[in-house]
N, C-alpha and C positions, 0 to 999 in steps of 0.2 A: 911526226912519223916515227921517230925513234922510240917515243913513249908508247905509241900504239903497238909497234913491233915488239917492244919489251913485254907488254902485257899479254900479247898473243902468244909469245914464247912461253911465258909463265903458265898460261892456261893449258898449254900443250904438254907440260911436264908432268911426270907422275907426282901425286900429292905426297911430298916427302914427309910432312908433319904427321899425316895419317899413318904412314908406314912406321915412323918412329914411335908413334903412340902404340901401335899394335905390338911392336917389338918390346916396348917398356912394359906393357901389360903382361905379355907372355913371360918376360923375365921375372916379374913379381910373382906370377903363378908358379913358375918353375922353382924359384928359391923358396917360396912358401911351402910347396909340396916337400921339398928336400928337408926343410926345417921341421915341419909339423909331423912328418912321418917318423922323425927321430925324437923330438922333444914334447910333442903334444901342443894343443891349442892354448890352454890356459897358461902354461908355463912359458910360452913364447910371446915376447913383447914385439910390437911393430918395429921398434927401433932396431931390434936384432935382424929382422928380415930386411929392413931398408938399408942397413949398413952392409949386409952381405950383397944385396943387389946394387948398392951404390946409387940409390934412387932417393931424392929428397922427399920429405914428408908431404909437401904440397903436391907433388906429382902423384903420390899414392892416392890422395883424396880426390884427385881428378878422375880416377878409375873406380874407386870403391868408397862409398859414403861412410863406411865404418869397418871396424875389424870383423864384425859378424858378417857383413856383406862380403868381405874378402874370404872369410872362412867358407861361406856357402859357395862362392865361386870356385874355391879349391876343391870342394866336394864334387862339384859338377865336372871339373877338369879331371879329377882322379877317377870318377865314375866312367867318364868317356874312355879314358885309357884302359881301365880295368875290364870293361865290357868288351872292348876290342880284343884284349888279351884272351878273355874267356872264349870268345867266338873263334879265335885262331886255333885254340887247342881243342875245344869241345865240338867243333863242327868240321873236323877233318874227315872227309868221306872215306879215305883209304885206311883209317885207323879204327880198330874196334872200340866201342864206347867206353869200356872200363879202362882201356889203355890210354884213352884221351884224358881221363881224369888223372891218371898217374903222370902223364906228360905235363899236365898243368901244375900239379903239386911239385914235380921235380924242377920245373922252371921257377916256381916261387922259392923253393929252397936255394937254388942257385942265386937268385936275386938277394936273398937275405945274407948268404955267405959273402957275396960281393961287397956288401957294406958292413961286414963284421957283426951282423945281427943287431946293428944299432937302429936300423929302420924297420918299421913294420907296416901295417895296413892303416892308411889314414882314417878310414871309416871305423875300423876297430879301435884305433886310438881315441877317436872322438867319443866312441861308445863308453869309454872309461871316464868321460868327463861330463856326463849327462846333467849333473847337478848345477853345472855352470853354463849350460846351453839353453837357448830358447826353444819354445815349442816348434818353431819353424825349422830349427836345426834338427830336432828329433824326427820330425816328419820326413825331412830330406834324407836322413840316414836310413830310415826304414824303406824309403823308395829305392835306395841303392841295394839293400839286402834283397828286396823283392825282385829286382832286375837280375841280380846274380843267381838267385834261386831259380828263376825262370830259365836261365841258360842251362843250369845243371839238370833241371827237370826234363828238358828236351833230350839231353844226352841219355838220361836214365830211361826215358820212354823208348828210345831206340834200342837200348839194351833189352828191354822187355820184349819188343817186337822181334828181336833176334834170339829170344829165349836164353839170354845170358843170365838174367835174373828172373826170379819167379814173377808171374803175371799179377799176383795179388798184392805186391808191394805198392804202397802209396808213394809214388815218385815225388809228389809235391812235398809231403811230410819228410821224406828221406832227404830231399834237397835242403830243406830248412835245417834239418838235423846236421847235415854236413857243415853248413856255414856257421852254425852255433859252435860246433866243436873245433872247426878250423881256426876261427878267430882266437879261441883259447889256446890252441897249439902254437899259433904265431906269438902270442904273448909269452908263453912258456919258453919258446925258442930264444926270444930276446933275453929272458931271464937267465937261461942256462948257457947262452952263447953256443948253442948246438942245434943241429938239424934233427936230432933224435925225436923231439916231440912231434915234428911235422911228419917224419917217416912213420913213426908209430901210429899216429892218428890215421894217416892214409891207409896203412895196412889193416888196421882194425875196422875202418869204415868199409873197405872192400870185402873183408871177411864177413861182415854182417850181411852184405848183399849176396855173397856166394853161398854162405852157410844155409840160407833159406831156399836155395834152388832145389 
């Protein structure tokens, strides 16, 4: 009876090991994002991440079959976070479209200032390491860029509908142009330890839109 009761009680408990597993995986992803946005993928060894997370190597391979699989999972996690951030700023109905873009860039500047310009964009950092990445990695990075461009295109489309920018602007191309330049501005901000490249790029991008009105 006691054994049956004990088994029944165990079955009724929350699955502690599953919760611990989820917490450990989330910890590895969080530490991985913090590390790779600062130092890059190729320059960061697994031992560095595992030491920071205080997770044994055997546990790491329980969640990720390789460093590359871990890197792809990090891109997924970063992409989810970043798209949510873009939606927050670029889909605010009470804010004019171009002001939404400014609010996003100001938020990004504040984030870089918070970490003394040591951390950048994970996708942008990985884009600097293409010679060391697999084709699967490259495809995944392009998927991120396309998703970000789609968010900005929607915002620019609304600006056209409101006659804030000229109707013959190709908003898809302009969105791609923004992200190409923005990633460069982020890298320059890290180099100069200054928000000036980000502010300058935002201003010039908006001037391009307004100048053709």
